[in-house]
N, C-alpha and C positions, 0 to 999 in steps of 0.2 A: 665765630662759629662755635656752637655749643652742642655737645653730644653726650649722651648718658646711657648707661646700662646699669640697672639695679636688680638685686635679687628679691626685692619686695617693693610693693607700691609705696610711693612717698607723696607728701602733700605739696611738694614744690612743683614749679613749672616743669613740663616734660619736654626737654630739648631732644634733638634727634638722637637715636641710639648709636652708640659706638658699634663698629663692626664686631661680629662675634669674636669672643676671646677664647681661642682654643685652650689656652692655659687654664682659664677659669673653668671651662667645661670638662676638661680632662687633664689636670695638671701633671699626672704621672705619664700617661700615654703620649700626650702631644708635646710636652715640655719636660723632658727628664731632669732638667736643671732644677725644677721646682721640687723634685723628690730627692735628688742627690746632685747638687750643683758642683761638687768637687770630686774629681777622680783621685784615687790614691789612698794612702793610709791616713787615718784620722790624725789631726794635729794634737789632740788632747784626749785623755780618757774620760773627761767630764762630758756627759752627753748633752747637757744644756749649753755649755760653752762651744762644743763642737757644732751643734745645730746653729748657734749664732754665727760662728765662723763661716759656715757654708752659705748661710743666707747673705752675710755681708759680702762674701766673695762674688756671689751671683749679682748682687746689686751694683758693686763696683764695676763689674765687667759689662754692665749696660751703661755705655757712655752717655751721660746726660749733662755734658758741659753746656753752660749757659753764657752766651748764646751758642747754639739755637735752643738748647734745652732738651727737646725730645724725651721728656719725662714720661710720655705715655707708655713706653716700653717698661719702665720701672713700675708704673701703676698697674700694668697688666700682670707683671710678675707677682706683686703683692696681692692683687685680686685673686689670682689663681691659687696661691698658697692659702689665703684666708678662706676662700670658698670651699676648698678641699677639706678644711677643718670644720666646716659647718657654720662659719661666721658670716653674718649678713654684710654685704658690701654695696657701695655705690661708686661706680667708675664713670668719670666724666672726662671730656676732652674740651677744655675751655677754648682752645684754638688748635689748628692742625698740629698734631703730634705733641701737644702739651697735655699733661695729665693731672687729674685730681682724684684721690682715692679716699673714701670714708668707709670705715668698718665699725660695726657696733656689736658688742656683747651685751645682751639685755640683763639688767639686774632686777631686784625686786621692787624698785621704785621708792625705797625708804628715803634715799637722798638723791640730790640732783647729780647729773652725769659728771664724769671725769674725762677730760680730753688728754690724749697722748699725741703730741705734735712733732712732726719732723718734715724737712723738705727734701725733695728728690733730686733737685738740680745741684750741680757742683760748678766751681769756677774752672776756667780753662787751664791747660798745662803747657809747658815747654818740654816735650818728651825727651829731647836730647840732654836735658839737665837732670834727669832722673836716673838713679842707680838701677832701678827695676822698672818694668813697664807700668805706667801710671794707671792703666786699666787692666792690668794682669792679676791684681789681687793676690800676689805671691807672698808666701810666708818665708821669712829669712831671719834667723837669729832670735826667734821668739817674737817677731813683729810681723804684722800683716800690713803690707804696703799697698797704697792705691789712693787715687783721688776720691775724696769723700770718706776715707777711713775714720776721720775725726769729724769732718764737717760735710754732710750731716748723716751720711748713710750708716755710720756706726750706730748712731742713736736710733735711726730708722730700723736697723736690724734688731736692736734691743727691744724696741716697742713691738715689733712683729713677733718675736719669740715670747715676749710677755703675754701678748694676746693669745698665742697658741697654748701657753702653759695654763692660763686661766680657763680657756675653753676645755682643756683636758681635765682640769680639776673639777669643773662643773659636771662633765660627763661621768667622772668617776664617783663623785660624792653626792651629786644632785643639789648641792648647796649653791645658791645664787649670790652674787655680790650685792651689796646694799645700794649700789648705784650702777647705771649703765657705764660701760667703758668704751670710749669712742676713739679710734685711731684716725688721725687726719694727716694724710701725706700730701703735701702741696708742691706745686711747681714754682719756678720764677722767684724764689726768695733772694737769690743772688743778684737779681736785676730789678728789684723794686716791688714785685708781688702782683703786678697787674693781672697775670694769668694764674696767680697762686692764691694767697690768702684773701686778696681783695675780691677775686672772682668767687671764691667759696663763700665769703661773707654776703655777697650780693645774691648768689643763686642757691646756696645750700645752708643758709643761716639756721633754718629750723632743725637741721640734722646735727649741728654742732653747738647748740645752746647747752651751756654747762655751768657748773659752779666753780670748778677748778680746772687748770690745764698745766701739763708738764711739757716743757719745750727746752730747746737748747738755750745757751746764753750764760750759764754759770761755769764753774770750774771745780774739779777735784785736783788739788795741787800737791805735788811731791816737792818737798823742800829738803835738800840734803838727800838722805836715803829714806825719809819718812813721808808717808801720806799724811800731811799735816792738817789740811782743812778742806771742807767742801763749801764753796761760795755759791749761794743760791741767788740767782738773778731775780730781784723783786722790783727793779726799775731799770730804765735804760735811757741813755742820752738820746737827744733828738738830732738827726742829721739834717744839715742844710748845705746846699751848694750855692755859693755866693760868687758872683762875677764882679771882678774889679776891672774897670776900664780906665785907661789913661789916654788922654788926647793931647796932640801937639801939632806943630806945623810940619807938613810934609815937604818933599823936594828931593833933589839929587843928592846922593850920599857924599859927593865931592865937596859939598858946601854944608858943613855942620850947622845945626840950629840949636839955639838954647831952647829948652823945653821939649826936646825930643821925647815922643810918646813912650818909647821903650825905656829911656832913662828915667822918666817919671814913674813908670810902672815898677821898675826895679827898686827905686827908692821907696815907693809905697809898700811894696812887699817886704822890704827889709825892715821898715818901721813896724809893720804888722807882726813880723816874726819876733821882734824884740819886745813886743807888748805881752804882758801877762794879765789874763783875766782875773777878776777878784775872787778870793776864796769864798766858797759857799758849801756848807755842810748840811745834808739832809739827815734824818734819823737813820736811814739805811746806811749811809756812809759813816756816820758817827759810831753806830753799832759795829759795823765792819771792822773799824780800826780798834775799837775798844776790845773786842773779842780776840783779835789777832795779837794785840799787845801782850796778852797773857801767855802766848805760846811761841812767838816768833824767835828763831834761834839767834839772830843777830842783835846784840844788845843795843847799839845806837838806833837801829830802826825800830826796835821794840819800844824804846823810850819815845821816839818820835810819834809812833802810833798812839801811845798813851797820852801824849801831849795834845795831839789833834782831837782826841775824844774827850778831853778833860772838861771842856766848857769854859776854861779860863782863857780870856782873850790873848794874853801874852804867851801862854803855853801853846795855844792853838796856832798862833802865828809862827812860833819857833819850830813846832813840829811840822807844820806845812813847809817851812823853808827846808828842813832836812829831807822831807819826802819828795820835794821837787826834783831831787837828783835821781829819783827812780821814776822814769816816765810813766810806767803803768799805774803807779800810785798817785802821781801828780794829776793824772788825767781824770781821776774820779773826784778831785777836790775843786775843780773849776771848769768853766767852758773851755773847750779845746779848739784851736785854730791851726789848720795845716794847709799851706799852699800845695796844690796837687797838679795843676796844669798851667802852662803859660804859652801864649802865642802872640805873634805880631810880625807884620811885614810879609812881602810877597817876593822880593828880589833883593839880592845882596847890595845893589847899588841904588836902592830907593828907600828914603826915610818914610816909614808909615805914619799915617795920621792917627792911628789907634793901635793900642796893644792891650791884651787882656790876660788876666790870671784868674784861675778858679781857686777859691778857698773852700775846703771842706770844714765846716764848723759844726761842732757837736755841743749843743747847749744842754745844760742840766734841766731836768724836768721842771716845767713851770716857768722857765726863763724865756722871755720873748726875744726872738732874734733881732727885732728892731732895737732893743736896748744894747745888744752887742755891736750892731752896726753903728749906732750913735757914738760909742766909745772909739771904734776903729776910725771913723771919719775924723774925729778929733785928733787921733794919733797921727793920721796921714797928713791932715791939715793942708790939703791942696785942692783948690776949686776945679782943677782940671782932671781930677780923679773921682770917679763915681763908683758906687757899689749898689748892686741889686740882687735880690734873692731869686735864683732860678728855680729851685725846688726845695721842698722841706718834707721831712717825715712826720710821723704821728707823735704828738706830745700826749703821753698817756699817764694816768695816775699810777702811784706805786701800789704793789700788792702787799697786803698786810704781813708784817713779820710774825705777829702773834696769831697764827692760823693753824688749823689742823693739817694743812698741806705742808707748811714749813716744818712742823713738828714731825710729820711722817718722813720727810727727807732726812731730818736729823737722826731719827730713830733707826731708819734703814741703814744710814751710813755707819753709825756706831756699832750696829750689829755685825758689820763686815770688817771694820777696822777699829779696834779698841783705841780710844784716846783721840779720834778724829773730832775736830770742832767744826760745827756747821754755822756759817755766818751769812747774813744778808749781803747782797752785792748789787751795786749800781754798775751795769755794764756800759762800757764806752761804745761798743758796737751796737748796731740796730738789728732787731730780730722781728719775726712775725708776732711776737708777744705783745707789742705795743697795740697792734690792731685788736687783739683779743681783750686787752685791758680796757681799751676805749669802749668796747661792747659790753663791759660789765663782767667779764670773766677774769677771775683772779688767776693770773698766770705766773708760774715759777720756772726759772730756767736753770738747768744743770747739764753740763757736759759730763756724763757720768763716769768717764774714764780717768783714773789717776794718771796725771801727766807731769813731766818736768816742764820747766819753761822752754827748754830746747825743743822738746817734741811738740809743744803747743805752737811754737813759732813756725813749724812746718805746715800748719794749716794755711791754705791759700799759697803755699810755697812749694818747694821741691821735696820729693821723698816723704810726702805725708804718710803717716803710719800710726797704728795703734798696737800696743803690746797685747799679746794673747792673754796674759794675766789681767791686764787692764780691761780688756773686753769682757772677761768673765766677771770682774768686779762690776762693770757697767750694767750687764744684763741682770745681775742679782740686785743691784741697787734699784733699777727701774721696777723690777718685779716686787721688791720689798716695799717700795713706795705705794705701788698699786694695791698690794695686799692690805696694807695698813689703811688706805683710804677707802677700801670697799668691804671691810669687815671679814676679809679672808685670811687674816694673819693669825687669828686666835685658834 
């Protein structure tokens, strides 16, 4: 089912309209949260940061855990706020209660559009393991807690406020940006994107055609007490789910059999776990380590990074060996293989004839999954064990490091934090950016909040949170990037 409501005619197919959105028609009267989503005293004296906090709190309080998603409520909220500011919007319902929101600020057409991407769905929670309510969006000790604070409603709030700031600047000065600025808020990112970016690309591609896009995927990292670097995602690994099946004789468990399927499977998974994929460096990864080797505080790791980036085979091998002890760094040097699920048997006294394990394999861009499976079959070396690919993500080209967009991120970052280094980054996780890159849109990822590794690890975990100062940095970083890319910074 597809429904839409737009504030202006479009050239795309006309699905059935969404039911009237009272938030959009009168955001203040019918939905006070759009005007003032937070009761009580302001958290900060900075009006831009306070506005960002209030919108983020409103977004978190709309539970869009996926499954089932229910992103339409989030899309309606965005739609109401943006329309109240005089910004054109297109609100779609790709499936019941799933939402898609596109908003556009028109530029003078000198350059092709810039996309601001974020997803509205979040992963589920175990409420009893949270210190504060996961959908309460409460502020404690200088942090705003809630599911989506980092992934990805925090960025969504920064994009929303940036759109509002640009619209107000146009109203005040009459000066248009050099390119259209398009906000795209999608559903279903956490579950594959069928009702999200895939749907938007199929049904609204004309509305999101652009030269550049800014999305999640990178990092602004605090190391020690210093905001050390901004890692801009220019490429990402390709996810695959591979099923490993072991077969053997069945029977009553009172009579053990050689070749038990579960035993075979356990042995196969153990051999796979001991296997290490070959080292492979792209220009993105080589530059990442070369730039970090000049600033990293730990001397042995600094040397290892320099070795990996050196181009000398012996040094590269030695550096990679040292970095292999840091899982997050080792993961960008080679294909990654993680067993994630295992199943077999129906009763405790019956030997099953089959047992299965699921491998989540992340291949480097351009590496065929068949080549990885060929190596794994040789490692397992058992004719009674088979492997097949159940699902694969998009293998997309890299976004150029030497581009106006990358430079805009670097310039905006250093304007906020003297000495911060901006580096290109290959992300090990998958994002909607791969779909955009395949469509010819140069996409750059940055999680714009300075985070420690400990706080980043809360993403998809318990007590997800973003610091108020970090949120302020994030909204100013996004706005600074947009201003530089649209001629509004001069």
